[in-house]
N, C-alpha and C positions, 0 to 999 in steps of 0.2 A: 504493500500500498504506500510505503513511504517512496519508494521509485517512481508509482505513478503521478505522486503529489509533486514530485520534482520535475518531472517529464512535462506536466502540466503546466508548470511555471516558466520552463522552457518555451514551450509552445506560445504562451500567453507573452512573452517577451518577444519572439518573433511576430506573433501577429501585430504588437505594438508597433513595431518597425514598419509595417507595411499597409497600416490602416492611417497614416497620419495625415494623408493627402484628403481623405473623405471626412476627417475629422473637421480640418480644417475648412473645407468647404461647407460644411453644414454650419459651421459657426458664421462663416461671410454671410451665410443665407439667411440667420438669424434676424427676425425683424424687432428684436428686443436690443435694448442699449447693454453693450458690454465694454467695459473700460479698464485700463491699467490705473492704476494709482500707487504712490509712493507712500508706505508709513512708516514711521520712526521705530524701532524695535532697539531700545537699548541705544547704542552707538551706531548701529547699521542702518541701512536702509533695505526695507522688507517691500518686495514688489507685489501686489497682490490684483488678481482678475474680478472684477464685480460685475455682475449683470442684475439688472432692475427688471420687476415684474410690470406688466403694463395693468396697473390697478389704481384705483381712484382714492384708496385708503392706505394707511400705513402701515407696512408690512412686516411680518416675522422673517429674521435672517436664519441663515444656516451656513456655518462655517465649514467647508468641504476641503479636506485634508488628503493631498495628492498620493498616489501611490510611490512604490520606490523607484520607479522610473521618471520620477519628477513632475513638474508642473505642464504635462501634455496636454495636446489639443482636445483629448478624449476626455482629461478631467475638466477642463473649462469647458466643454460641451456639457457634462453634468451641471455646472452652472447654471448654463442655459435653459436646460431641462428643467432644472427647479424654479426658475425665474418664469419660465411658462406655466409652472403651476401654481403661481402667485408668490414666491418667496425671493426675497432679497439673497442672491448667494454671493459667499466671498472666497476665493481660493488664494492663500498666500504662497507664494515660491518660495519654498524653503531653502532652496539652494541660490537664492538671492546673493549677487556678489561673487558667485564662483563661475568659471567658464567649463564648458565641456563639451563633449560631441559625441552624440549617440546616448542610448539608452544603457549601455554598459556602462558606461563613465558616470551616468547619472546616477544609476544603481550602486554603484561603488561609493560615490560622495554622499547620497542619503543615508546609508548604511552607517556613516562615519560621522553623521550629524551629533553633536552634543547633546544629550537630552535636555540641559537646562537652556540652551540656545532655542530648541524647537519649542518649550514650553514659552519662553518670551516672545517669541514669534507668534503662536496662537494666540497669547495675551494679547497683543498690540492688534493683531487683525480683527479679534472680538470686539477690544474697545472701539475700534474704528467702526465697524459696520453697525455696531447698536446705536452708536451716536450720529447715523445718518439722518438727516431729515425726513427721509422717505422712510425711516425704520420705527417699528413701535417699540423696540427696546428688548424685544426678546430674542434669544439666541439657542437653536440647537447645533451640535457637532456631527461630523459624519465623516468616515474616512474609509478608503480602499486598500486593501492588501496591506502595506505597511502602514498607509494611514489610518486603516482599520483599527491597527492597533494603537496608533497614536489617539484616535479619535476616544478610543476606551480610557487610556492613560489621564487624558485631556481632563475626562469626567471626573477625575481624583482631586483636580486642582482647582477648577472652575466651579464652585457650589449655585452659581446663578442658571447653569444651563437649565434648558426645558427639557433636553433628551439628548441622550448618546446613541447614534446608529452605528455599528461596527460590521463593516461589511469583509468576511473572511481575513480577519485580524485577530491576534493573539491578545487575551487579558493580561494585565498587569499582575503583579505579584498578590497572592490572597491578603497580605497584610495591607495594602492600600485600598481595597475595595470598601472597606469601612467609611473612606472618606468620600464616597459617592454620593450624591445628594439628589441625583435624577435617575428616572429609569432607563435602563440601558436595552437596545434592541440588536440583536445579532441577525446575521444574514449570512448562512454558510452552505458551502457546497459538498455533498454527501460523499463525492471521490477526492477530497482534498483531506486526509487524514493529517496531514502536517500540522492544521489548523484545526478541523472540525474534531480531530480524538481528543481536543482539551475542553470542549466545550461542556461533557458532564461534569466535570470537576469544577470548573468555574461556575456551572449550574447550583453545585451544592455549596460553594464558598459563597455566592452572592446571597444564597438563601440563608445561610449562617450568619451572615453581616445584617441581613434584615434589609437586602436590597431588591429591587425590581429588576429582574433579569428574564427576556424573553427572547430566547433564540429559536431559529426556525433554520431547519437543514434542508436543503432544497436534493430531490431524489436524482441521482445519475449527474449533477452538476457539478463541474471543477473549481479549481481557483481562478477566479477572474472572470466569474460568469456574468457580471454587471457589463463587463467590456465585450469577450467573446461572445456573448449571448445574443448580441446586436449586429454580428457578421452576417454575410450573405450565405455563408457555409455553415453556420453555427449548427452545434449539434442539438437535438429538440430537446436535451434535458437542460442544456444550457441557454436556449431561447425561453423555454417556459420557466427558467429560474428568475430570468432576467425579467420576463414579464411579470410574474408573481410578485418578485421582490419589488419591483417599481411600485406597483399597485398596494403593497402593504405600506411602502413606506409614505407614499403622499397620504393614505387613509391615517396613518399614525400622527404624520405632520397635522393633519388638517383637524385631529382631536385634541390637540395641545392648546 
């Protein structure tokens, strides 16, 4: 099972490299307003991509944490999809200030990011988006792959979050779970044992800590199904998982 999970991760990396043109074209065709902003995070400049919904009232915000491949056009597309559903979405480029070529270099650099810097960057992006005139001041966090683990971890340091959405990412150490103040919703692939095998233990740990944790494991789906599930040649399981996960995600967001 572990080798299958690793293979799925490599296939996801290959898919990322070949899908960038389509992701970019989809962003360029979006009717919604997306923009790059620079936010101060300690002593560094943090680039963030923000997309606004076309609504008349102030909107909730969602902080989107990118995969280990960096802030790709796909991750920015997730922001656009959230804006289409009525939310202000912000995705910080956690590799701001670093130069790299291709997803392999990005993956190496993301894996080396200091945890304290990641937290500082997320806090800076959260502070920026919740203070926008178009925002109603509420915030949820969501992350994918590496970012899924970061979204779970960020829930341990920001007590004001409405919810944390973890897409196929690992959980923090059990000792940190007691600090979580918001519900955590998990989205996992059945054929992603590297991650999904830890879900039962996390479920018990969250229960023991008195926290809300609602994981769903999608049958036959692999790692990264939110991305691979939208490909023209997606497997039926990955396609179904992506569709069901989006429906669930939007339903939960709408209930907050």
